[in-house]
N, C-alpha and C positions, 0 to 999 in steps of 0.2 A: 504494500500500500504506500502511495506517495506521501511523504511527510509534508504536513502543512507548514506555512510560514510561521504560524503561531507556535507549533510544536518545535520547529527549529530554534526559534528565539528562546523558548522555554528550556530546551536542552542546553543551550549555550549558557543560560543563567545558572542552571543547576550545576553544570561543569565548573563554573567559577566558584560557586559555593562549596563544591566538593574539595577544593583546595584547603578549606578550613579543617578537614579531617573528620573522621568518626561519623561519616554519613552512611546510614543504613540503607535507605532508599528514598526516592522522591517521586511524587506523582502530580499530575495536573487534574484539576476538577473544575466544575462549574460550566457556565453557558458556552464558552468557546470550545473547550475540550469535548463537550457533549455534542457539538455540532449544531447547537440551536441558534447561534449568532456569531458574527465575525467582528462585532464592534463593542465587545465588553472587555472587562479586565481579564488578564491571564491570572488564574488562581493556581499557585504552586504551593505544595506542602512538602517540606523536607523533614524527614524523620531521622533524628540523630541518635547515635548509639551512646553518647555521653549522658550524664545526669541532667544537663541543661544545654540549651543551644549555645553556640559560640557567642561571645559578647559582641555588641554592635561594632566596636572598633575593628574586630577581626573579620567581620562580614564584608563582602565586596560590593555592597550596595552603591557606595560612592563612585567607584570606578566603572560600574556597569551602567549607571544612569546617563541618559542623554545629556549633552552639554546644556547648561542653564537650568537643569531640572534637579533640584536638591531632593534626595530621598528622605523619607520620614521613617524613623525606626523606633520600635518599642521592644522592651526586653524585660522578662522576668524568668525565674527558674523553670517554670512549667510551660512557658509559651514565649514566642518572639514573633515579630512581624516587621517586614520591610516593605514599604510602598515606594516604588520607583517607576521610572519610564525608560523603556529599552526599545530602541529602534521604532519609536513612535507608539509602542504598546504600553498601556498602564499595566503594571505587573505588581501583584501582591504575593510576597513570599512569606508563608507562615512557617514557623519553626516549632517542632514538637519533639520532646525527648521520647525515645522508644518506650520507656516505661509508661508514659501517659498514653501513648497510642495503644499499647497493649491493654491498658485498663479500659479504654473505650471498647475495644473488641470483646473483652471479657464481659463487660456490662451488657452489651447488646446480645452476646451469645447466651446470656442468662435470661434474656427477655426484658431487660431493663434499658436505661439510658434514654428514655423518652418522657418519663413522667413529670419531671421538673424542668422549668425553663432555665436554661444555662447556655453559655456561648463558649466554645462551640457545643451544640447538642451532640452527644455521642452517637445517637442513631443517624443523624445527618452526616456526621464525620465518617462513619463506616460506609454509608451509602455513597458518599463522594469518592471514597477510596475504591470501593468495589466497581463502581461505574466509571472510574477515572482512567487516566492514561499514565502508565509507569514511565517515568522519564530517566530514572537511574536506579539500577537494581543489580549491581555487579555480582553479588553472591546469591541472587535468586530469592532473597528473603521476602521481598514484597510480593512476588508472584506466589510463593508458597502460602503466605497468609491469605492472599486473595482467593486461592483455590479452596482453602479451608473455610472461608467465609462467603463463598459464592452465593449461597441462598441462606435465608434466616433459619436459625434453629427453631423447632416447633414451639419452644417456650415463648418466643416473641408473640406469635399469634395467640397462644394460650393466655398469656398475661394481659395482652391488650384486649382480647375478646372478653375475658372475665371481668375486667374493669369496666368495659363498655356495657356489658349485660347488667352489672350491678348498679351502675350510675345512671343509665338511660332514663328510668322512670322519674327520678328526681329532676333531671335536666328537662325532660318533656314537660313536667308540671311547672317548673320555674319559667320556661320559655312561654308557656301558655299564659301565665300570670303577667309576664312582661307585655305580651301581645295585647291582652285585654286592657292593660293600663297605658298602652302606647309608650312604654319605656324602651325606646329604640336603642339607646346607648347601652343600657344594662342587657337588653336582649342580645345585642351583637357581642358584648363582652363574654357572656355565657356561651353563646353559639360558637364563638371562635375556639373556646376550650374544647367543646364537644366535637366540633368538626375536625380539629387537629387529632383528637383521639380516634375518631372514625377513620381517618386516613392512615394512621399507624396500623390499625387492625386490618383495614382493607388491603393495603399493600402486603402486609405479612401473610394474610390469608391467601393471596395470589402468588406467594413465594418470592417477595421482593422487600428490600429495605425502603422505607419512605425517604426519598431525597429531600433536600431543602426545597421549600414549596415554590420557588421561582421556576417558571415554565412547567408547572405541575401537570397541566393538561397534555403537554407534549410527552411528558414521561409516561402518562397513562397510556397514550397511543404506542409509544416505543416499546414499552414492556408488555403490551398486549393484555392489560387488565380487562376483566369481563365487561362486555358492552352494556349489559343491563345496569351494572354499577356506575359506569361512566355516564349513562343517560340520567340516572337518578342524582348523581353528584352535580351534574351540570344544571339540573333543575333548581338546585338550591340558589344559584346565583342569578337565575332568570326570573325568579318570583318578584312580585311587586309589593306585597304586604307582609307584615310580620307573621300573621296567621298562616299565609301560604308558605312562607319560608320555614316556619316551624314544622309544618306538615311535611315539607320536602326533606328536611333534616331527619325527621323521625322515620320516614319511608326509606331513606338511604341507610339509616342505622339498622333498621330491620333487615334490609338486604344484606348488609355486611355481616350481621350476626348469622344469617343463613348460610354464608359462604365459609364460615369458620369451621375447622375440623371438629367433629364431635369429641366430647370428653375434655 
């Protein structure tokens, strides 16, 4: 397969960072690497074998950046980020110690990593890795992890489905009260939590990790999620009133619960 311009730039960036040493593997994720757009940032993740990423002074962000474009760098023991411009591309290089990356994989393999809001969300991080493009992997470590994580463990669908089944009646009642009282803000705050949980369970039931929700409808088509669910999910956003939206959400939830494996 012919290498894209974006991938070539990304590999050159990763090769420069590899000079810092202790790089386990690196991958590209997001809209460009997924082929959904050609005019977004290049999102690169470097997984380091050391306990923390190299300090900003050792990272090559300054010499990689286009003339006149000063990079922005963040650093802490568990995470680092360099924002730079390379050959006209906006590039975000995220840095993650291997131990933290492994903890994300372990959480998601146990069916967790999606319940609480955090950044990065472990479930989205794993999805980005599984659906991403390996840019550096000299020892085959990244590919071995990706093979082992290719599809979600049954516990993800089981936990997401159990939580959905347990909480749906209360959500349905609360959304009905909001619709009756015309409390649109509260309605959508509650609905967003429920819809997020619905998508975790739906994707898991279909054998996939839920990606970050940008371009989500394209992910639904690319991964071949069931057509009935896709139509019901779309109906949520096409409704005009709160009562209609609540009904659409509940119908989608019932469909997702019906797709989950028994037991």
